C-alpha positions in Angstrom: -6.3 -17.7 -50.9 -9.2 -20.3 -49.9 -6.4 -22.1 -47.6 -5.5 -18.9 -45.8 -8.6 -18.3 -44.7 -9.6 -21.8 -43.8 -6.3 -21.4 -41.7 -7.9 -18.2 -40.0 -11.6 -19.8 -39.8 -9.7 -23.0 -38.1 -8.3 -20.8 -35.5 -11.7 -18.5 -34.4 -13.1 -22.1 -34.6 -10.7 -23.9 -31.6 -10.7 -20.2 -29.6 -14.7 -20.6 -29.4 -14.7 -24.1 -28.6 -11.7 -24.3 -26.4 -12.6 -21.8 -23.7 -14.5 -22.6 -21.1 -12.6 -25.1 -19.1 -8.9 -25.3 -18.0 -7.5 -28.1 -19.8 -9.0 -26.5 -22.8 -7.1 -23.1 -22.5 -3.7 -25.4 -22.0 -4.8 -26.6 -25.4 -6.2 -23.7 -27.0 -2.7 -22.1 -25.7 -1.0 -24.5 -27.4 -2.9 -24.2 -30.9 -2.5 -20.4 -30.3 1.8 -20.4 -30.1 1.6 -22.5 -33.2 -0.5 -20.7 -35.3 1.1 -17.1 -34.0 3.7 -16.1 -36.7 1.1 -16.9 -39.9 -2.0 -14.4 -37.8 0.8 -11.9 -38.3 1.6 -12.4 -41.4 -2.1 -13.1 -43.1 -3.6 -10.8 -44.7 -6.6 -11.5 -44.1 -6.5 -11.3 -40.2 -8.2 -8.7 -39.8 -10.1 -6.4 -37.2 -13.8 -7.6 -38.3 -11.7 -11.5 -37.1 -12.9 -10.1 -34.2 -16.0 -9.5 -34.2 -16.4 -13.0 -33.6 -15.0 -13.1 -30.6 -16.1 -12.1 -27.6 -13.2 -10.2 -25.4 -14.4 -11.1 -22.2 -15.1 -14.9 -22.9 -13.0 -15.7 -25.6 -9.6 -13.4 -24.1 -6.9 -15.5 -24.5 -7.5 -15.7 -28.2 -8.9 -12.7 -28.6 -5.5 -11.6 -26.9 -3.3 -13.2 -29.6 -5.8 -11.9 -32.2 -5.4 -8.3 -31.6 -1.6 -8.4 -31.0 -1.9 -9.5 -34.4 -4.2 -7.0 -36.7 -2.2 -4.5 -33.7 1.4 -5.1 -34.1 2.5 -3.3 -37.5 3.0 0.1 -38.4 -0.4 2.0 -38.1 -1.5 5.3 -39.4 -1.8 8.3 -37.2 -5.3 8.6 -38.2 -5.8 4.9 -37.0 -3.7 5.1 -34.2 -6.7 6.6 -32.2 -9.2 3.7 -33.3 -6.7 1.1 -31.9 -5.4 2.5 -28.4 -9.6 2.4 -28.1 -9.8 -1.1 -29.5 -7.5 -2.1 -26.8 -8.7 -0.1 -24.0 -12.4 -2.0 -24.3 -10.2 -5.2 -24.6 -8.3 -4.5 -21.5 -11.7 -3.6 -19.3 -13.4 -6.5 -20.7 -11.4 -9.6 -20.8 -10.8 -12.4 -17.9 -8.0 -11.5 -16.0 -6.9 -16.1 -15.6 -6.7 -16.2 -19.0 -4.8 -13.1 -20.5 -2.5 -14.1 -17.0 -1.5 -17.3 -19.1 -0.1 -15.4 -22.1 1.1 -12.8 -19.8 4.0 -11.4 -22.0 2.0 -10.6 -24.7 -0.6 -8.6 -22.9 2.4 -6.7 -21.3 3.3 -6.2 -25.1 0.0 -5.3 -25.9 -0.8 -2.5 -23.6 2.5 -1.4 -23.5 1.4 -0.4 -27.3 -1.2 1.4 -26.6 0.9 3.7 -23.8 3.4 4.3 -27.4 0.0 5.1 -29.3 -1.2 7.6 -26.3 2.4 9.0 -26.0 2.1 9.2 -30.2 -0.9 11.2 -30.2 -0.5 13.3 -27.2 -2.8 12.3 -24.9 -1.1 10.6 -22.2 -4.4 10.5 -20.0 -6.2 8.3 -22.5 -4.0 5.5 -21.3 -3.9 6.2 -17.2 -7.8 4.1 -16.9 -6.4 1.2 -19.2 -3.3 0.5 -17.5 -4.5 0.9 -14.3 -6.9 -1.9 -14.5 -4.1 -4.0 -16.7 -2.1 -4.1 -13.4 -4.7 -5.1 -11.6 -5.7 -7.8 -13.5 -2.0 -8.5 -14.4 -1.0 -8.2 -10.5 -1.6 -12.4 -8.7 -0.5 -10.7 -5.9 -0.8 -6.4 -4.7 2.7 -7.6 -3.6 4.1 -8.1 -7.1 5.9 -5.8 -9.0 3.9 -5.9 -13.0 6.1 -4.9 -15.7 3.5 -2.1 -16.9 3.6 -0.8 -13.3 6.2 1.7 -14.5 4.5 2.0 -17.8 0.9 3.8 -15.9 3.0 5.3 -13.3 5.2 7.4 -16.8 1.0 8.3 -17.9 -0.1 9.5 -14.7 2.9 11.8 -14.8 2.9 13.7 -18.0 -1.3 13.8 -17.7 -0.6 15.3 -14.2 -3.0 12.5 -12.9 -0.8 11.9 -9.5 -3.9 11.0 -7.3 -4.4 7.5 -9.9 -0.7 6.8 -9.6 -0.4 7.5 -5.9 -2.6 4.4 -5.5 -0.6 2.0 -6.9 2.0 3.1 -4.5 0.7 2.1 -1.1 1.3 -1.3 -1.7 4.4 -3.3 -0.1 6.5 -4.3 -2.9 8.0 -7.8 -2.2 8.5 -9.6 -5.4 10.0 -7.9 -7.9 11.1 -9.5 -11.6 13.1 -6.9 -13.6 15.3 -5.0 -11.3 15.2 -2.3 -14.0 11.4 -2.2 -13.5 11.4 -1.7 -10.3 13.9 1.5 -10.2 11.3 2.7 -12.6 8.6 2.3 -10.5 10.2 3.8 -7.7 11.6 6.6 -9.6 8.3 7.5 -11.4 6.9 6.9 -8.1 8.6 9.1 -6.2 7.8 11.6 -8.8 4.6 11.1 -8.4 4.7 11.3 -4.4 6.4 14.9 -5.2 3.7 16.3 -6.9 1.8 15.7 -4.1 4.2 16.7 -1.9 4.3 13.4 -0.1 7.7 14.0 0.8 8.5 11.9 2.8 7.0 8.8 -0.2 9.1 9.4 -2.2 12.4 9.8 -0.1 11.1 6.1 0.9 10.6 5.8 -2.9 14.2 7.5 -3.9 15.8 5.8 -1.2 14.8 2.1 -2.8 16.6 3.3 -6.3 19.7 5.0 -4.7 20.5 2.2 -2.7 20.1 -1.0 -4.6 23.0 -3.2 -5.4 24.3 -2.0 -8.8 27.5 -3.3 -10.8 27.3 -0.2 -12.5 25.6 3.0 -12.0 23.1 3.7 -14.1 21.3 7.2 -15.3 17.8 6.4 -13.3 20.1 5.8 -10.0 21.7 8.7 -10.4 18.6 11.0 -11.9 16.9 9.6 -8.7 19.5 11.2 -6.5 19.5 14.2 -7.6 15.7 14.4 -6.6 16.9 12.1 -3.8 19.0 15.7 -2.7 16.6 18.5 -3.2 13.9 16.6 -1.5 16.2 15.7 1.9 16.0 19.6 1.9 12.2 20.9 1.8 11.4 17.4 4.1 14.6 17.4 6.8 16.1 20.7 6.0 19.2 19.0 5.7 21.9 16.6 3.7 23.9 14.6 4.4 26.9 14.2 2.0 27.6 10.6 3.3 25.8 7.5 1.1 24.0 5.0 3.5 26.3 2.8 4.3 23.9 0.1 2.5 24.5 1.6 -0.7 26.6 0.1 -3.0 29.9 0.1 -3.5 29.3 1.8 -7.3 27.2 4.6 -6.2 29.5 5.6 -3.1 32.8 6.5 -6.1 30.8 8.0 -9.0 26.9 9.3 -7.9 29.7 12.2 -6.3 31.4 13.0 -9.4 27.4 12.7 -11.9 25.2 15.0 -8.7 28.2 17.8 -7.8 25.7 20.8 -8.4 23.2 19.2 -6.4 26.1 18.4 -3.8 26.7 21.5 -3.8 22.8 23.0 -3.6 22.7 20.2 -0.6 26.2 22.1 1.4 24.8 25.7 0.5 21.4 24.5 2.4 23.5 23.1 4.8 25.3 26.0 6.0 21.7 28.5 5.9 22.8 30.9 3.9 20.1 32.0 1.5 22.2 34.2 -1.3 25.0 31.9 -1.3 21.9 29.7 -2.0 20.1 31.6 -4.4 22.9 32.9 -6.7 24.6 29.0 -6.8 21.1 28.3 -8.4 21.1 31.3 -10.4 24.6 30.7 -11.7 23.4 27.0 -13.0 19.7 26.9 -13.3 20.1 25.9 -16.5 21.7 22.2 -15.7 18.6 22.1 -13.2 15.9 23.4 -16.6 17.7 20.6 -18.3 17.8 18.3 -15.8 13.7 19.2 -15.5 14.8 20.1 -11.8 14.5 23.7 -11.4 10.7 23.6 -9.4 12.5 21.7 -6.9 15.4 23.2 -6.5 13.1 26.3 -5.9 11.6 24.8 -3.2 14.6 24.2 -1.8 15.5 27.6 -1.9 12.3 28.7 -0.8 11.9 25.4 2.7 15.6 27.1 3.5 13.2 30.4 4.6 11.1 27.9 6.6 14.2 26.1 8.1 15.9 28.9 9.5 12.1 30.7 10.8 11.6 27.5 12.9 15.3 27.8 13.9 13.4 31.1 15.5 11.1 28.5 17.2 13.6 27.4 19.6 15.3 30.6 20.7 12.3 33.0 20.8 8.6 33.2 22.4 8.0 36.5 20.5 9.0 38.5 17.8 8.6 41.1 15.4 7.7 40.3 11.1 10.1 43.0 11.1 12.8 40.8 13.4 11.6 37.7 11.4 12.5 39.0 7.7 15.5 40.4 9.0 16.8 37.1 10.5 16.3 35.2 7.6 16.9 37.8 4.8 13.4 38.2 3.7 12.4 41.6 1.4 9.9 42.4 4.0 7.4 41.8 7.1 4.3 41.2 4.9 6.6 38.2 3.3 7.8 37.2 6.5 4.2 37.1 7.3 3.4 34.9 4.0 6.5 32.7 5.7 4.6 31.8 9.0 0.7 31.5 7.6 2.1 28.9 5.3 4.0 26.7 8.3 1.1 27.1 10.7 -1.2 25.6 8.3 1.0 22.8 7.7 1.2 22.6 11.2 5.0 22.6 11.1 4.4 25.9 13.9 1.9 26.6 15.7 1.5 30.1 16.4 -0.5 33.5 17.2 0.1 36.3 14.7 -0.8 39.5 16.0 -1.9 42.0 13.3 -2.3 44.8 15.2 1.4 45.5 16.4 2.7 42.9 14.0 3.8 40.5 16.3 4.3 36.8 16.5 3.8 34.2 19.7 5.3 30.9 19.3 3.5 27.6 20.9 4.2 24.5 22.4 3.1 21.5 20.2 -1.0 20.9 20.8 -0.8 17.8 20.5 -0.8 15.8 23.1 -0.7 12.4 21.3 -3.7 10.8 23.4 -6.5 11.3 21.0 -8.9 8.1 19.5 -7.2 9.6 15.9 -3.7 9.1 16.7 -4.1 6.0 18.5 -5.9 4.9 15.5 -3.1 5.7 13.0 -0.2 5.1 15.4 -2.2 1.7 15.4 -2.2 1.5 12.4 1.4 2.1 11.4 2.2 -0.6 13.8 0.1 -3.6 12.3 1.7 -2.5 8.6 5.3 -2.9 9.5 3.6 -6.6 11.9 2.7 -7.4 8.3 6.2 -6.6 7.2 8.0 -8.5 8.7 6.6 -11.5 8.7 6.6 -11.1 4.9 9.9 -10.8 4.7 10.4 -13.8 7.5 8.5 -15.3 5.3 10.7 -14.6 1.7 14.0 -15.2 3.9 13.0 -18.5 4.8 11.9 -20.0 1.4 14.8 -18.4 0.0 17.2 -20.0 2.3 16.0 -23.1 0.7 15.8 -22.4 -2.5 18.4 -24.0 -3.9 18.7 -22.6 -7.0 18.8 -19.4 -5.3 21.6 -21.0 -2.9 23.9 -21.7 -6.4 23.2 -18.8 -8.2 24.4 -16.7 -4.9 27.4 -19.1 -4.4 28.5 -18.5 -8.6 27.9 -14.8 -8.6 28.6 -13.1 -5.3 29.3 -9.7 -5.0 28.0 -9.5 -8.4 25.2 -7.5 -9.9 23.2 -7.9 -13.4 21.3 -5.9 -14.5 21.2 -6.3 -18.1 23.0 -5.1 -21.5 19.9 -2.6 -22.0 20.4 -1.0 -18.5 22.6 2.5 -19.3 25.5 2.4 -17.4 26.0 6.8 -17.7 23.7 8.9 -17.2 21.7 9.9 -20.5 18.3 10.1 -19.4 15.8 8.1 -20.2 12.4 7.4 -21.7 10.1 9.6 -20.0 
């Protein structure tokens, strides 16, 4: 037993003595990798061992010890303590040190996520994982393995604002395709929760049109939501996938998303009663997909779309006429829809409460205010920046012999790994 203690004490001594300079850290990392197996099996390595280290000063060594003492089975009573311990380390650790063992850091963070899910308290993992993403990222353009996890926790905890905060970055560097699929899928759901439908469409579009050799479950679920968000935001949907979508998607999406395509076709025809009947008949399927609420929003948006069409034909209409034309139950219900559309900026109109008449107006925005100019300039600058980044990437890839060799060997072939579902079964949410 004394030999084991001596071994653990030697590792602690190395951590305390080799955490100051980059050269020492490299040597320490080699030592820790060599001692990793013994750290995991030695019963003397306990939580009290961590008391000899400072998480901010000895981050690399602390990471290895913390991983060793939390890697085994943890009782539900101790799970909360483990969450607190890992969260404190994430908040205080040195970013430069943990990046030397980024895979181990990711594994530890995923362990925290699993524990808060076991405790059915996802909100406890949101702030720590958000911090972990920022510490792990070398560049805001790079997607980390933790992006999907933080977005998943934000969804489960309904912390849409926190999740949305990491969706503004333009991701240009991806290591694992599956991480990108989940990032865009969960990100799309976050945007739906915040009613940011345009951004949701962009993210879901990335999944739907991504290269894939076989159709996977994430892409199928994304396509279902893409159809519904297109109806809500654009007031229409095209059955034809974009030409940039893979052959696998072109051939198979329709088979897996038949009910949603029927909703889209019925919506395009503008027939409220038929659309509502279709939704009622298939409500159990939509509910099983956790899309029933989104389907109902699509039905509601059809009323608004039909009201919007009336603004293109008439200058004035009574609320009762609007209710009759778009198949609403009453003038009061028509008034509620019109008021909501005015508030959302979808139409410009005045309602005369005395006689129940609605007068439709021209768009007052002349696009010449200083605020509008700032918005337009911001969009232009972002587009220019993206264009420069893409050109830089293109030049870099065109000179990369490894990339060119792989393209030559595997042209037209896309492989996302054996663990990527090829049938639309539910994946971890």
